[in-house]
N, C-alpha and C positions, 0 to 999 in steps of 0.2 A: 058766447059773449065776446064782443070786440074790445081789445085793449084800448085804452086812451093814453094820451100824453102823460097823464098823472101817474099811470102805471110805470112809466119810464123816467120819471123825474129824477130818480137816483143817478142817471147817467151824467147830468150836468153837476149834480151835487158831489158825486164820488169821483168823477173823472173830469174835473173842470178843465184842466189843460188839454186833454184829449178831445173833449167835446167842442173846442174852438177850432180844431184843425185835424179832421179825420175823414176817412172814407171807408165805409164798411160794405162789402159786397158778399152776397150769398148766392151760390150757384148750386142748383139741384143736381144730385146724383154724380158728383165728381169727387174723386179722391183728392187728398192733399197733393199727391205726386202729379196727377193729371192737371189740377188747377195751376200748379207751379210751372208745368210744361207749357200750358196754353198761354201764360203771360210771359214766357221766355225767361223764367227765373233761373239765376245762376248763383253759385257760391252759397249753397244751402247751409244753414246753421240752425240747429234745434235750440230753442230758448223757452224758458217759462214765461207765462203770460205777464207776470209782474215786470219782467225786463222789457217787454214790448209796451205795455200800457203805462207803466210808471217810469220808463227809461228816461235818463237825463239827456240823451243825445237829441239835439234839435233837428237832426237831419231826417229827411223823408225815409220812412221804413215801410217795407211791404212784408207782411207775415201771413202765413196760411195755416189754418187749422181745420178741424172738422167738427160738426155737430151732426146729430142723427139725420142722415139723408142729404146733407148740404156741406159743401166746402165753404168756409168763412175766410174771406180775405180782409185783413185789417191794415189800413195804411195810416200812419201817424205823421205828424208835421207836414200836412198837405198845405201847400201855399196856393193862393189864388193864381189861376192860370197854369198850374202844374199839369204835366202830361197825365192823361187818364190811362188806366189799364185798358188793354184791347178788349172791350166789352163784347163786341160782335163775335170775336173768336171764342171768348169765354162762354157765351150763351149758345154757341152752335149746338143744336140738338137737345137743348135743355132750357131751363128757366133761370133768369138772373134778376136779382133785386139788389140795387146799390143806392146808397145815400151817403151824404157827407156835408161837411162844412169846411170852408176854407176862407178865413177872414169873414168878410161881410156876405159872402156868397154861399148859398146852400143849394143842394140838388137832390133829386130823387129820380130813379130810373128803374123801370120794370121792362124786361125784354124776354122774348121767347124765340128761340132759334134764330138769333141775330136780327130779329124784328122788334122795333120799339113799340111796346104796348102803351106805355104811359111815361111821360117825363114832365117834371115841373120843379119849380123852386118852392120848397115848403113854406117860405115866407109869403109867396104869391101863388097859392094853389089854384086860383081861378084862371091862371094862364097855363093850360095843359096842352100837350101835344101827344101824338101817338095814335096807333090804330084803335086803342081802347080808351081814348082820352076821357070819355064821359061815363065809362062803365062802373066806376067805383066812387062816384060823387057822394052817394049816401053814406058809404063806409068812411070816406074821408071826413065828412062832417061829424060823424059819430066819434072818430078818433080825436077830433078837436081842431082840425084845420079850419082857418077862417075861409069861407067859400066865396067871399066877395071883398072888394077893396076896402070896405068899411070895417071889416072884422079884424080882430087882433087875436093871434094864436099864441100857443105856448112856445116853448123852445123848439126850433127847427129839428134839433137832434132827437128830442123826446117824441115829437110828432112822427118823425121818420121811423124811429125804432118801433113805435106802436103800429104804424101802417105796414112796415116790413113784417112784423109779427103776424099780422092778419094774412098777408099775401103768401107767406112761407110756412107758417105754423111753427117757426123757430122762436121760442120765447127765451130771451136772455135774462138772466138774473143779475143782481148787483155784483156778485163775486165771480161770475162765470168768466168774464174776459180775463181776469187775473189768474184764474185757476187752470185754464187750458194750456196745453203745450203747443207751441207754434214752430213752424218752419220759416225762418226769416230768409228772404232771397233778395238778390240784387236784380233790378229790372231796368233795362234800357228802353226808352220810348222807341217804338217801331216806326217804319216809314209810314207817313200819313196819319199817325196818331196825333191827337191834339196835344 
């Protein structure tokens, strides 16, 4: 059974501040150390999830942890136009699913081996790009995405979490983001990164 946005309504309810400014990236078969290396992470510091998720610092933070079979990268305080992590390098030889919200802008990306499979704005999922742009339309509708300009969807974050759950098999629970241990790193945008 496919999760729907209703299954992830807790994200906006319990993580209100985070849900307005985050980027969550899942990368298959990478360790925390390899994920940190691929993004050029420096100055590593191990922190509990509560410090990352509920942290008072308004500055952009990049933290890496693991879930079974996947590295999970959580960015907080993401501002519109902020430099993205080097997703092509992160997805080299593996699968990557990333989504986030920065102010009024939301995004969803699915890549395999540095190739874009599907990219779209969760608020406007009828505008899709990528090699597999139309391959998941039925699942997207089942998750709750409005599939035409007349539809109205749920929260972009809840929709994205539910669709990422389908694509990765990683089901996050309401307390999981707080209970995980993270490696917080500093990341400088690389040449040519947006």
